[in-house]
C-alpha positions in Angstrom: 0.2 0.1 0.0 2.6 2.4 1.0 4.3 1.8 -2.5 1.2 2.9 -4.4 1.1 6.5 -1.8 4.5 6.9 -2.8 4.1 6.2 -7.0 1.1 8.7 -6.4 3.3 11.1 -4.6 6.8 11.5 -6.7 3.6 11.2 -10.4 2.1 14.5 -8.2 5.1 16.6 -7.6 6.5 15.9 -11.3 3.2 17.2 -12.3 2.9 20.1 -10.0 6.6 20.9 -11.2 6.2 20.9 -15.3 2.7 22.2 -14.4 4.7 25.3 -12.6 6.9 26.4 -15.5 4.5 25.6 -18.6 1.5 26.5 -17.0 2.2 29.5 -14.6 5.7 31.1 -14.3 5.3 32.9 -17.3 7.8 35.7 -18.9 6.4 39.1 -18.3 3.3 38.0 -16.3 2.8 40.4 -13.3 -1.0 40.3 -12.8 -2.9 40.0 -11.3 -1.7 40.9 -7.8 -2.2 39.9 -4.0 -1.4 43.0 -1.5 0.9 44.4 -3.7 2.9 41.2 -4.9 3.1 40.6 -8.7 1.5 36.4 -9.6 5.1 34.9 -10.1 5.6 35.5 -6.5 2.4 34.3 -4.6 2.3 31.5 -7.2 5.7 30.2 -6.5 5.5 30.1 -2.6 2.0 27.7 -3.0 4.4 25.4 -5.0 6.9 25.4 -3.0 4.7 25.2 0.0 2.8 22.2 -1.8 6.1 20.0 -3.0 7.6 20.5 0.5 4.8 19.4 1.9 5.0 16.2 -0.4 8.0 16.4 0.4 7.4 15.7 4.7 4.5 13.2 3.4 6.9 11.1 0.9 9.1 10.6 4.5 6.0 9.0 5.7 5.9 6.5 2.7 8.9 5.6 1.3 8.8 2.3 0.5 12.0 1.0 1.0 14.3 0.2 4.8 17.9 1.0 5.2 19.9 -1.8 5.6 21.9 -0.7 7.9 19.1 0.7 10.4 20.3 -1.7 13.4 
């Protein structure tokens, strides 16, 4: 079961990264703004938070054991 969750998280991060660079991060895209902060900054911050959260979940669902673990 953990392997399926792991593969789902890996796919999610890959799709999030590709989608962010192809669709969200566009050159000279400043509008809309949120509290005076340009579009690229707050979408980049959101994508970073999602990748960090997925990394945290990935550490919980990692399917392999360390062979040197006592």
